[in-house]
C-alpha positions, 0 to 999 in steps of 0.5 A: 987693121981697120981700127988703126986706119980710122984712128990715123984718119981721125988724127989727120983730120984733127991736125988739119982742123988745127992748121986751118985754125992757125991759118985763119 
């Protein structure tokens, strides 16, 4: 569904942001 799709995208983006923070 579109909802779970956008939710997964949000989770992925927050995970990426977290990784970027950790790397810096």
